[in-house]
Each structure stands twice: as structure tokens, then as C-alpha cells.
C-alpha positions as CSV (number, residue, x, y, z in Angstrom):
1,M,0.0,0.0,0.0
2,S,1.5,3.1,-1.1
3,I,1.5,6.3,0.9
4,G,0.7,9.4,-1.2
5,N,-0.3,13.0,-0.7
6,S,-3.9,13.8,0.0
7,P,-5.8,15.9,-2.6
8,E,-5.5,18.9,-0.3
9,D,-1.7,18.6,-0.2
10,E,-1.6,18.6,-3.9
11,R,-3.3,22.0,-4.3
12,P,-1.1,24.6,-5.7
13,F,0.2,27.2,-3.2
14,E,-1.2,30.8,-3.5
15,D,1.2,33.3,-4.9
16,V,1.8,35.8,-2.1
17,S,4.9,37.3,-3.5
18,D,5.5,41.0,-3.8
19,E,5.0,40.8,-7.5
20,A,1.4,39.7,-7.1
21,R,0.5,42.7,-4.8
22,I,-0.3,46.0,-6.4
23,S,1.8,48.9,-5.1
24,V,0.6,52.0,-3.4
25,G,1.4,54.3,-6.3
26,R,-0.1,51.9,-8.8
27,A,-3.3,51.7,-6.8
28,L,-3.6,55.5,-6.7
29,Q,-2.9,55.8,-10.4
30,Q,-5.5,53.2,-11.3
31,A,-8.1,54.8,-9.1
32,R,-7.4,58.2,-10.6
33,I,-7.8,56.8,-14.1
34,A,-11.0,55.0,-13.2
35,A,-12.4,58.3,-11.8
36,G,-11.7,60.0,-15.1
37,L,-9.2,62.5,-13.6
38,T,-5.8,63.7,-14.8
39,V,-2.8,64.3,-12.7
40,D,-3.4,68.1,-13.1
41,D,-7.0,67.6,-11.8
42,V,-5.7,65.8,-8.7
43,S,-3.0,68.4,-8.1
44,N,-5.4,71.3,-8.4
45,A,-8.0,69.6,-6.1
46,T,-5.5,68.6,-3.4
47,R,-3.0,71.4,-3.8
48,V,-0.3,68.8,-3.8
49,R,2.4,69.8,-6.2
50,L,2.3,68.1,-9.7
51,P,5.9,66.6,-9.5
52,I,5.0,65.0,-6.1
53,V,1.8,63.4,-7.6
54,H,3.8,61.9,-10.5
55,A,6.5,60.6,-8.1
56,I,4.0,59.0,-5.7
57,E,2.2,57.2,-8.6
58,A,5.6,55.9,-9.6
59,D,6.2,54.7,-6.0
60,D,8.9,57.2,-5.5
61,F,8.3,58.8,-2.1
62,G,11.6,60.6,-1.9
63,P,10.3,64.0,-3.0
64,C,7.7,63.9,-0.1
65,G,10.5,64.7,2.4
66,G,9.9,61.9,4.9
67,D,7.4,59.3,6.0
68,V,5.1,61.7,7.7
69,Y,4.7,63.8,4.6
70,A,4.4,60.7,2.4
71,R,1.5,59.3,4.5
72,G,-0.2,62.6,4.5
73,H,0.0,62.8,0.7
74,I,-1.2,59.2,0.3
75,R,-4.2,60.0,2.5
76,T,-5.1,63.1,0.5
77,L,-4.7,61.6,-2.9
78,A,-6.7,58.5,-2.0
79,K,-9.6,60.7,-0.9
80,A,-9.4,62.7,-4.0
81,V,-9.7,59.6,-6.3
82,G,-12.4,58.0,-4.2
83,I,-10.7,55.1,-2.4
84,D,-10.1,54.2,1.2
85,P,-6.6,55.4,2.3
86,A,-6.3,53.0,5.3
87,P,-5.1,49.9,3.3
88,L,-2.7,52.0,1.3
89,L,-1.3,53.5,4.5
90,A,-0.9,50.1,6.1
91,Q,0.9,48.8,3.0
92,Y,3.2,51.9,3.0
93,D,4.0,51.3,6.6
94,A,4.8,47.6,6.0
95,D,7.1,48.5,3.1
96,H,8.9,51.3,5.0
97,G,9.6,49.8,8.4
98,G,6.3,50.4,10.2
99,R,4.3,53.4,11.1
100,P,6.4,56.4,12.2
101,A,6.3,57.7,15.7
102,P,3.3,60.0,16.4
103,T,4.0,63.5,15.0
104,P,1.8,66.4,14.4
105,A,1.5,65.5,10.8
106,A,-1.1,68.0,9.8
107,P,1.0,71.1,10.2
108,L,4.0,69.4,8.5
109,F,1.9,68.1,5.7
110,E,0.4,71.5,5.1
111,A,3.8,72.9,4.6
112,E,4.2,70.8,1.4
113,R,0.9,72.1,-0.1
114,I,0.6,75.0,-2.4
115,R,-0.9,77.6,-0.1
116,P,-1.5,81.3,-0.5
117,E,1.3,83.4,1.1
118,R,0.6,84.3,4.6
119,R,0.4,87.9,5.4
120,G,2.6,89.1,8.3
121,P,1.7,92.0,10.5
122,N,1.1,95.2,8.6
123,W,4.1,97.1,10.0
124,T,3.7,99.9,7.4
125,A,0.2,100.8,8.6
126,A,1.4,100.6,12.2
127,M,4.3,103.0,11.5
128,V,2.0,105.4,9.6
129,A,-0.4,105.4,12.6
130,A,2.5,106.1,15.0
131,I,3.8,109.0,12.9
132,V,0.3,110.5,12.6
133,A,0.0,110.3,16.4
134,V,3.3,112.0,17.0
135,I,2.5,114.8,14.5
136,G,-0.9,115.3,16.2
137,F,0.7,115.5,19.6
138,V,3.3,118.1,18.5
139,G,0.7,120.2,16.8
140,F,-1.5,120.1,19.9
141,T,1.4,121.1,22.1
142,A,2.3,124.0,19.7
143,F,-1.3,125.1,19.6
144,K,-1.6,125.0,23.4
145,G,1.5,127.0,23.7
146,D,0.2,129.7,21.3
147,D,-3.1,129.8,23.2
148,E,-1.3,130.3,26.6
149,G,0.8,133.0,25.1
150,G,-2.3,134.8,23.9
151,S,-3.8,134.5,27.4
152,V,-0.7,136.2,28.9
153,S,-1.0,139.0,26.5
154,V,-4.5,139.7,27.5
155,A,-3.5,139.5,31.2
156,E,-0.9,142.1,30.6
157,G,-3.5,144.6,29.4
158,A,-3.6,144.2,25.6
159,T,-7.4,144.2,25.7
160,P,-8.8,145.7,22.5
161,S,-10.1,149.2,22.8
162,T,-13.9,149.5,23.1
163,S,-13.9,152.8,21.2
164,K,-13.7,152.9,17.4
165,P,-10.4,154.3,16.1
166,A,-10.3,157.5,14.2
167,T,-11.1,157.1,10.6
168,S,-8.7,159.7,9.4
169,K,-5.0,158.8,8.7
170,P,-2.6,159.6,11.5
171,K,-0.6,162.9,11.0
172,T,2.9,163.3,11.9
173,E,2.4,166.9,13.0
174,K,0.3,167.9,16.0
175,P,-3.3,167.7,15.0
176,E,-5.5,170.7,15.0
177,D,-7.7,171.3,18.0
178,P,-10.4,168.7,17.9
179,K,-14.1,169.5,17.7
180,P,-15.8,169.9,21.0
181,D,-16.5,166.4,22.4
182,P,-20.0,165.9,23.7
183,S,-18.4,164.7,26.9
184,D,-16.9,168.2,27.5
185,S,-20.3,169.5,28.5
186,A,-20.7,166.6,30.9
187,I,-17.3,167.5,32.4
188,A,-18.2,171.2,32.6
189,A,-21.4,170.2,34.5
190,A,-19.8,167.4,36.5
191,P,-21.8,166.7,39.7
192,Q,-20.2,167.9,42.9
193,D,-20.9,164.6,44.7
194,K,-18.8,162.5,42.3
195,V,-15.3,162.5,40.8
196,T,-15.3,162.8,37.0
197,V,-12.1,162.1,34.9
198,Q,-11.7,162.4,31.2
199,V,-8.6,160.9,29.5
200,S,-7.7,162.0,25.9
201,A,-4.9,160.7,23.7
202,A,-4.2,164.1,22.2
203,D,-0.5,163.7,21.2
204,G,-0.3,160.0,20.4
205,K,-1.6,156.6,21.4
206,S,-1.3,155.3,25.0
207,W,-2.3,152.3,27.0
208,I,-4.4,153.3,30.1
209,S,-6.0,151.5,33.0
210,A,-8.8,152.9,35.2
211,K,-10.3,151.5,38.4
212,D,-13.0,152.8,40.8
213,H,-12.7,153.2,44.6
214,N,-13.5,149.4,45.1
215,G,-10.7,148.4,42.7
216,R,-13.1,147.3,40.0
217,L,-11.6,147.6,36.6
218,L,-13.4,150.3,34.5
219,F,-11.1,150.1,31.5
220,D,-7.9,148.5,30.4
221,G,-6.7,149.0,26.9
222,L,-5.1,151.1,24.2
223,L,-6.3,154.6,23.3
224,Q,-5.5,155.6,19.7
225,Q,-4.6,159.2,19.0
226,G,-7.7,161.4,19.1
227,E,-9.7,158.9,21.3
228,S,-10.9,159.7,24.8
229,K,-12.5,158.0,27.8
230,T,-14.6,159.4,30.6
231,F,-14.9,157.8,34.1
232,Q,-17.0,158.6,37.1
233,D,-17.1,157.3,40.7
234,S,-18.7,158.3,44.0
235,D,-15.3,158.5,45.7
236,K,-12.1,158.2,43.6
237,I,-10.6,157.1,40.3
238,N,-7.3,155.3,40.1
239,L,-5.4,155.7,36.8
240,V,-2.3,154.2,35.2
241,L,-1.0,156.0,32.0
242,G,1.4,154.0,29.8
243,D,2.6,157.1,27.9
244,A,1.7,160.1,30.1
245,G,3.2,162.5,27.6
246,A,0.5,161.7,25.0
247,I,-2.4,162.2,27.4
248,Q,-4.5,165.3,28.4
249,L,-6.5,165.0,31.6
250,Y,-9.7,166.8,32.7
251,V,-10.6,166.2,36.4
252,N,-14.0,167.5,37.6
253,G,-14.1,169.8,34.6
254,K,-10.6,171.3,35.0
255,K,-7.6,170.6,32.8
256,I,-4.5,169.0,34.5
257,D,-1.4,170.8,33.3
258,D,1.3,168.5,34.7
259,D,4.4,168.4,32.5
260,W,4.6,164.6,31.8
261,Q,7.4,163.4,29.6
262,P,6.7,161.2,26.5
263,G,6.9,157.5,27.4
264,A,6.6,158.1,31.1
265,V,4.4,155.8,33.1
266,E,2.2,157.6,35.7
267,R,0.0,156.2,38.5
268,L,-2.6,158.8,39.6
269,T,-5.6,159.0,41.9
270,Y,-8.3,161.7,41.8
271,T,-11.1,162.4,44.3
272,K,-14.1,164.7,44.4
273,G,-11.9,167.6,45.8
274,D,-9.3,167.5,43.0
275,P,-7.7,168.6,40.5
276,E,-4.9,167.7,42.9
277,V,-2.8,164.6,42.2
278,G,-3.6,162.0,44.8
């Protein structure tokens, strides 16, 4: 009785060699063709560069730059051509020494894609805004300084005159005797129970200041040549004349004939019993 092999033992062995297994790149290529897509279509849809798509379909993963990048490209291309990426990734891992250590693959993989250039901080706009702010601050400081200077000028007595200046042009020679001022009659008839002082800029312009007996400011400003001011108080009038030589004074209806020099500053006080300098 002969001993032979059983029918099961005589079955041919299955061919499990590498040649019988389709490669990762070939599988992706066939799926792309079956989907009716070109390499350009896949590159535009996945934003994976055209040379890399060609290399992967040829099973050349060198241009990918490493296993992590290669696995990411395989996954992306498989989804684009409509096949499951898991078997292809497992096959790639088996062919390349196993799955690589966990790595944040998404950011690395994104670096290989064709992406719009990221915009950095808009330093130009920031610099322009800073320059505008500096210019605005300098302008505000200068304006504030001018405004304070104007305030000082007012405090020093440069208040505009309340009387209208003479319309005629100033003459270098001594003007003719002016027409009688309506205030002259008021001075001539000055009440005895008050002090009345008239200040006239007969020989030139002069700054003057006048206060009543309580120290209240009655006038503080510049008299142009030919202008006059009249002040009354129940007790006394305090005067400051910036250019006493240009001024004519009438106190209680009487002219004051003091010989004041041009440019001299005089401080005077008149009461009801004057014309006597207080």
C-alpha cells in the first residue's frame, strides 16, 4: 500500500509574492484613471504639487520629504480619487519599516501644499499710525503754547479798545484842535458829589487802566490818538498811564497841566476835591 499525498496537499500554493501585490502608487494611479481624472486635476484639487503626484504614482516617495509627509500625501490623494486610504497607509508602513512615531502630521503636511502666502503683521500701517499720532501731539502742544501766550498778552493789558479808532489817517504833525467832544459839556457840568475824569490821547496813542474806589476795573486798553474816555465814581478814580506825555486829563471839569514826559508811566488817583494829584 503506497503512501501518497492527499488531494488537499496537492493543491497549488497561493502566490503571495510582492509581484502579485499592487503597489501603493499603482493603486492610486488606477483609481485616478478609473475616476476620469488627470494628474493636473488631482494636483489642483488637493493642492499637492504636480511633481510629487507623479512621483507617488511611480512609488517614489523621496520628493515627499519623509514618512510623515508621504503618509499625508497618500491619504489626501486616496480621498481625491475616491478610495479608502487605510489599506494604502498600512501597505506603505509595511514597506517602509512600520508606522512612524506620532508626529503632528497636519502642520508638517500643510507645509508641502501650495498655499497662499501668509500675510505678516502690517508694519507699514502701524508705522504710519504712530507717525500721525506723534505729529498730532506736536501740533496740539504748539497750539496749546500759542493759546497760553495769547492769554498772557490779555492779562498784561492788551485788551482791544472798546472805542472805534479815528477814521482819518494819523498825521505826523500835531493835530488841530479837535471839535468839541459831547463829553466836554458833561465834564463842565460834573456833579459835585462825584469825581469825573476824562482821559484824551491828544498827542499819540497810549495804554491806560482805570479803576473805581473798590478796585473794580473800569477800562484796560489802548487809546489811539484822538480817542478819549470818561470815568465817574462816587469817591475816587485810580489811573495808570502807559505814555503820560501823550495824554490830556480833565478832572472834575478842570484841565490838569502837569508836564509829563513822552513815554513816562504815571500812576494817579483823583477824588471829588481835585484837581490835585492823589
